Every structure is written in C-alpha cells, then in structure tokens.
Backbone as XML, in Angstrom:
<?xml version="1.0"?>
<chain id="A" units="angstrom">
  <residue number="1" name="MET">
    <atom name="N" x="119.387" y="233.377" z="0.608"/>
    <atom name="CA" x="117.854" y="232.290" z="1.296"/>
    <atom name="C" x="118.251" y="230.895" z="0.569"/>
  </residue>
  <residue number="2" name="THR">
    <atom name="N" x="116.835" y="230.693" z="0.224"/>
    <atom name="CA" x="116.575" y="228.139" z="-0.076"/>
    <atom name="C" x="116.644" y="228.793" z="-1.444"/>
  </residue>
  <residue number="3" name="GLU">
    <atom name="N" x="117.125" y="227.417" z="-1.608"/>
    <atom name="CA" x="116.413" y="227.295" z="-3.128"/>
    <atom name="C" x="115.465" y="227.822" z="-2.725"/>
  </residue>
  <residue number="4" name="LYS">
    <atom name="N" x="114.100" y="227.178" z="-2.323"/>
    <atom name="CA" x="112.777" y="227.610" z="-2.889"/>
    <atom name="C" x="112.349" y="228.684" z="-2.757"/>
  </residue>
  <residue number="5" name="GLU">
    <atom name="N" x="113.566" y="230.124" z="-2.065"/>
    <atom name="CA" x="112.406" y="231.149" z="-2.487"/>
    <atom name="C" x="113.710" y="232.360" z="-3.362"/>
  </residue>
  <residue number="6" name="LEU">
    <atom name="N" x="114.528" y="231.029" z="-3.970"/>
    <atom name="CA" x="115.115" y="231.762" z="-5.157"/>
    <atom name="C" x="114.575" y="231.620" z="-6.086"/>
  </residue>
  <residue number="7" name="LEU">
    <atom name="N" x="113.770" y="229.929" z="-6.379"/>
    <atom name="CA" x="113.014" y="229.128" z="-7.797"/>
    <atom name="C" x="111.854" y="230.148" z="-7.091"/>
  </residue>
  <residue number="8" name="TYR">
    <atom name="N" x="111.068" y="231.153" z="-6.487"/>
    <atom name="CA" x="110.535" y="231.442" z="-5.697"/>
    <atom name="C" x="110.125" y="233.415" z="-7.463"/>
  </residue>
  <residue number="9" name="ILE">
    <atom name="N" x="111.837" y="234.075" z="-7.239"/>
    <atom name="CA" x="112.418" y="235.212" z="-7.274"/>
    <atom name="C" x="111.677" y="234.734" z="-8.271"/>
  </residue>
  <residue number="10" name="GLU">
    <atom name="N" x="112.738" y="233.851" z="-9.428"/>
    <atom name="CA" x="113.118" y="233.747" z="-10.931"/>
    <atom name="C" x="111.798" y="234.078" z="-11.670"/>
  </residue>
  <residue number="11" name="ASP">
    <atom name="N" x="110.971" y="232.775" z="-11.193"/>
    <atom name="CA" x="109.566" y="232.965" z="-11.078"/>
    <atom name="C" x="109.372" y="233.885" z="-11.730"/>
  </residue>
  <residue number="12" name="ALA">
    <atom name="N" x="108.787" y="234.996" z="-10.610"/>
    <atom name="CA" x="107.833" y="236.240" z="-10.957"/>
    <atom name="C" x="108.990" y="237.503" z="-11.500"/>
  </residue>
  <residue number="13" name="LEU">
    <atom name="N" x="110.853" y="236.979" z="-11.447"/>
    <atom name="CA" x="110.856" y="238.039" z="-12.929"/>
    <atom name="C" x="110.628" y="237.396" z="-13.766"/>
  </residue>
  <residue number="14" name="GLY">
    <atom name="N" x="110.450" y="236.140" z="-13.857"/>
    <atom name="CA" x="110.016" y="235.487" z="-15.162"/>
    <atom name="C" x="108.511" y="236.090" z="-15.498"/>
  </residue>
  <residue number="15" name="HIS">
    <atom name="N" x="107.918" y="235.536" z="-14.881"/>
    <atom name="CA" x="106.868" y="236.180" z="-15.378"/>
    <atom name="C" x="106.471" y="238.230" z="-15.534"/>
  </residue>
  <residue number="16" name="GLU">
    <atom name="N" x="106.897" y="238.717" z="-14.737"/>
    <atom name="CA" x="106.767" y="240.150" z="-15.114"/>
    <atom name="C" x="107.620" y="240.249" z="-16.752"/>
  </residue>
  <residue number="17" name="GLN">
    <atom name="N" x="108.890" y="239.366" z="-17.225"/>
    <atom name="CA" x="108.855" y="240.108" z="-17.873"/>
    <atom name="C" x="108.377" y="239.057" z="-19.550"/>
  </residue>
  <residue number="18" name="TYR">
    <atom name="N" x="107.707" y="238.131" z="-18.890"/>
    <atom name="CA" x="106.247" y="238.381" z="-19.859"/>
    <atom name="C" x="105.824" y="238.635" z="-20.789"/>
  </residue>
  <residue number="19" name="PHE">
    <atom name="N" x="104.546" y="238.744" z="-18.946"/>
    <atom name="CA" x="104.024" y="239.933" z="-19.495"/>
    <atom name="C" x="104.194" y="241.436" z="-20.025"/>
  </residue>
  <residue number="20" name="GLN">
    <atom name="N" x="105.102" y="242.029" z="-19.817"/>
    <atom name="CA" x="105.852" y="243.089" z="-20.804"/>
    <atom name="C" x="105.927" y="242.675" z="-22.236"/>
  </residue>
  <residue number="21" name="THR">
    <atom name="N" x="106.502" y="241.390" z="-22.503"/>
    <atom name="CA" x="106.771" y="240.730" z="-23.915"/>
    <atom name="C" x="105.661" y="240.953" z="-24.635"/>
  </residue>
  <residue number="22" name="GLN">
    <atom name="N" x="104.998" y="240.270" z="-24.081"/>
    <atom name="CA" x="103.473" y="240.592" z="-24.430"/>
    <atom name="C" x="102.605" y="241.611" z="-24.696"/>
  </residue>
  <residue number="23" name="CYS">
    <atom name="N" x="102.747" y="242.502" z="-24.165"/>
    <atom name="CA" x="102.011" y="243.673" z="-23.803"/>
    <atom name="C" x="103.194" y="244.752" z="-24.963"/>
  </residue>
  <residue number="24" name="CYS">
    <atom name="N" x="103.930" y="244.646" z="-25.548"/>
    <atom name="CA" x="104.393" y="244.814" z="-26.311"/>
    <atom name="C" x="104.064" y="244.399" z="-27.469"/>
  </residue>
  <residue number="25" name="GLU">
    <atom name="N" x="103.840" y="243.062" z="-27.708"/>
    <atom name="CA" x="103.293" y="242.441" z="-29.103"/>
    <atom name="C" x="101.834" y="243.030" z="-29.321"/>
  </residue>
  <residue number="26" name="ALA">
    <atom name="N" x="101.615" y="243.993" z="-28.254"/>
    <atom name="CA" x="99.912" y="243.866" z="-28.427"/>
    <atom name="C" x="99.355" y="245.140" z="-29.611"/>
  </residue>
  <residue number="27" name="VAL">
    <atom name="N" x="101.183" y="245.831" z="-28.623"/>
    <atom name="CA" x="100.738" y="247.382" z="-28.795"/>
    <atom name="C" x="101.270" y="247.265" z="-30.516"/>
  </residue>
  <residue number="28" name="GLN">
    <atom name="N" x="101.871" y="246.680" z="-30.871"/>
    <atom name="CA" x="102.575" y="246.253" z="-32.462"/>
    <atom name="C" x="101.036" y="245.804" z="-32.949"/>
  </residue>
  <residue number="29" name="ARG">
    <atom name="N" x="100.340" y="245.407" z="-32.485"/>
    <atom name="CA" x="99.549" y="244.802" z="-33.483"/>
    <atom name="C" x="98.158" y="245.945" z="-33.417"/>
  </residue>
  <residue number="30" name="ILE">
    <atom name="N" x="97.556" y="246.395" z="-31.962"/>
    <atom name="CA" x="96.891" y="247.387" z="-31.796"/>
    <atom name="C" x="97.262" y="248.197" z="-32.737"/>
  </residue>
  <residue number="31" name="GLN">
    <atom name="N" x="95.282" y="248.131" z="-33.790"/>
    <atom name="CA" x="95.865" y="250.280" z="-34.525"/>
    <atom name="C" x="94.703" y="251.190" z="-33.567"/>
  </residue>
  <residue number="32" name="ASP">
    <atom name="N" x="94.323" y="250.850" z="-32.976"/>
    <atom name="CA" x="93.398" y="251.885" z="-32.727"/>
    <atom name="C" x="94.324" y="252.609" z="-31.202"/>
  </residue>
  <residue number="33" name="SER">
    <atom name="N" x="94.524" y="253.964" z="-31.374"/>
    <atom name="CA" x="95.734" y="254.652" z="-30.850"/>
    <atom name="C" x="95.409" y="254.860" z="-29.726"/>
  </residue>
  <residue number="34" name="GLU">
    <atom name="N" x="94.910" y="254.641" z="-28.526"/>
    <atom name="CA" x="93.519" y="255.162" z="-27.355"/>
    <atom name="C" x="93.774" y="254.258" z="-26.526"/>
  </residue>
  <residue number="35" name="LEU">
    <atom name="N" x="93.615" y="252.515" z="-27.262"/>
    <atom name="CA" x="93.900" y="251.604" z="-26.436"/>
    <atom name="C" x="95.535" y="250.296" z="-26.871"/>
  </residue>
  <residue number="36" name="LYS">
    <atom name="N" x="96.478" y="251.626" z="-27.556"/>
    <atom name="CA" x="97.753" y="251.059" z="-27.788"/>
    <atom name="C" x="98.735" y="251.590" z="-26.817"/>
  </residue>
  <residue number="37" name="SER">
    <atom name="N" x="98.478" y="253.094" z="-26.660"/>
    <atom name="CA" x="98.587" y="254.241" z="-25.158"/>
    <atom name="C" x="98.365" y="253.985" z="-24.293"/>
  </residue>
  <residue number="38" name="PHE">
    <atom name="N" x="97.014" y="252.773" z="-23.801"/>
    <atom name="CA" x="96.561" y="251.895" z="-22.319"/>
    <atom name="C" x="97.993" y="250.854" z="-22.906"/>
  </residue>
  <residue number="39" name="ALA">
    <atom name="N" x="97.690" y="249.834" z="-23.967"/>
    <atom name="CA" x="99.147" y="248.996" z="-23.594"/>
    <atom name="C" x="100.508" y="248.909" z="-23.177"/>
  </residue>
  <residue number="40" name="ARG">
    <atom name="N" x="100.671" y="249.794" z="-24.292"/>
    <atom name="CA" x="102.888" y="250.475" z="-23.495"/>
    <atom name="C" x="101.816" y="251.321" z="-21.936"/>
  </residue>
  <residue number="41" name="GLN">
    <atom name="N" x="101.086" y="251.632" z="-21.549"/>
    <atom name="CA" x="101.331" y="252.463" z="-19.970"/>
    <atom name="C" x="101.299" y="250.752" z="-19.262"/>
  </residue>
  <residue number="42" name="ILE">
    <atom name="N" x="100.687" y="249.920" z="-19.642"/>
    <atom name="CA" x="101.373" y="248.249" z="-19.032"/>
    <atom name="C" x="102.263" y="248.083" z="-19.252"/>
  </residue>
  <residue number="43" name="GLU">
    <atom name="N" x="102.339" y="248.092" z="-20.519"/>
    <atom name="CA" x="103.658" y="247.462" z="-20.446"/>
    <atom name="C" x="104.720" y="248.136" z="-19.385"/>
  </residue>
  <residue number="44" name="GLN">
    <atom name="N" x="104.849" y="249.218" z="-19.690"/>
    <atom name="CA" x="105.716" y="250.937" z="-18.643"/>
    <atom name="C" x="105.472" y="250.002" z="-17.183"/>
  </residue>
  <residue number="45" name="GLN">
    <atom name="N" x="104.405" y="249.580" z="-16.913"/>
    <atom name="CA" x="104.371" y="249.584" z="-15.787"/>
    <atom name="C" x="104.968" y="247.643" z="-14.974"/>
  </residue>
  <residue number="46" name="HIS">
    <atom name="N" x="105.159" y="246.607" z="-15.591"/>
    <atom name="CA" x="105.592" y="244.990" z="-15.726"/>
    <atom name="C" x="106.940" y="245.468" z="-16.157"/>
  </residue>
  <residue number="47" name="GLN">
    <atom name="N" x="107.147" y="247.011" z="-16.807"/>
    <atom name="CA" x="109.009" y="247.251" z="-16.633"/>
    <atom name="C" x="109.709" y="247.268" z="-15.312"/>
  </residue>
  <residue number="48" name="THR">
    <atom name="N" x="108.501" y="248.207" z="-15.086"/>
    <atom name="CA" x="108.898" y="249.081" z="-14.070"/>
    <atom name="C" x="108.851" y="248.218" z="-12.087"/>
  </residue>
  <residue number="49" name="ILE">
    <atom name="N" x="107.914" y="246.969" z="-12.371"/>
    <atom name="CA" x="107.690" y="245.894" z="-11.419"/>
    <atom name="C" x="109.092" y="245.177" z="-11.481"/>
  </residue>
  <residue number="50" name="PHE">
    <atom name="N" x="108.820" y="244.580" z="-12.955"/>
    <atom name="CA" x="110.381" y="244.087" z="-12.638"/>
    <atom name="C" x="111.831" y="244.757" z="-12.857"/>
  </residue>
  <residue number="51" name="ARG">
    <atom name="N" x="111.438" y="245.940" z="-12.349"/>
    <atom name="CA" x="113.091" y="246.270" z="-12.690"/>
    <atom name="C" x="113.349" y="246.610" z="-10.620"/>
  </residue>
  <residue number="52" name="ASN">
    <atom name="N" x="111.811" y="246.929" z="-10.893"/>
    <atom name="CA" x="111.652" y="247.230" z="-9.164"/>
    <atom name="C" x="112.429" y="246.419" z="-8.477"/>
  </residue>
  <residue number="53" name="PHE">
    <atom name="N" x="111.461" y="244.907" z="-8.552"/>
    <atom name="CA" x="112.231" y="243.906" z="-7.662"/>
    <atom name="C" x="113.684" y="243.222" z="-8.459"/>
  </residue>
  <residue number="54" name="TYR">
    <atom name="N" x="114.115" y="242.861" z="-8.861"/>
    <atom name="CA" x="115.493" y="243.183" z="-9.662"/>
    <atom name="C" x="116.365" y="243.827" z="-8.691"/>
  </residue>
  <residue number="55" name="ASN">
    <atom name="N" x="116.484" y="245.310" z="-8.518"/>
    <atom name="CA" x="116.872" y="245.931" z="-8.079"/>
    <atom name="C" x="116.943" y="246.121" z="-6.130"/>
  </residue>
  <residue number="56" name="LEU">
    <atom name="N" x="115.883" y="245.042" z="-6.381"/>
    <atom name="CA" x="115.174" y="244.602" z="-4.281"/>
    <atom name="C" x="117.052" y="243.025" z="-3.897"/>
  </residue>
  <residue number="57" name="LEU">
    <atom name="N" x="117.021" y="242.926" z="-4.877"/>
    <atom name="CA" x="117.808" y="241.489" z="-4.809"/>
    <atom name="C" x="119.595" y="241.900" z="-4.834"/>
  </residue>
</chain>
C-alpha cells in the first residue's frame, strides 16, 4: 500500500470512531426512549463499520 492509501484508511477509521463517540454521547443526553434507541442503533452501525473495515486490513 502507498502512504496515501494508508492515510486514507487512517482517516476513514478515525471518522468511524468519531461518529461512534458522538452517537454514544448523544445517547447519554437524550431523554426520549425512542430517539435514544435510534441513536444506539446508529452507534452500533458505526461500530460494525469500523470493525469490518479494520478486519479487512
């Protein structure tokens, strides 16, 4: 892999971690149970994307 490709992968993994963290923080602040459940689902999706992408490496 080239250095540019590795930087892209690093950025993509970092973005997924950031999105997951933001969703986790939102879940802690949200009071509405339906909205909280939705935010948890999105958090889990980003966690899955990160894990799948990382496992490809």
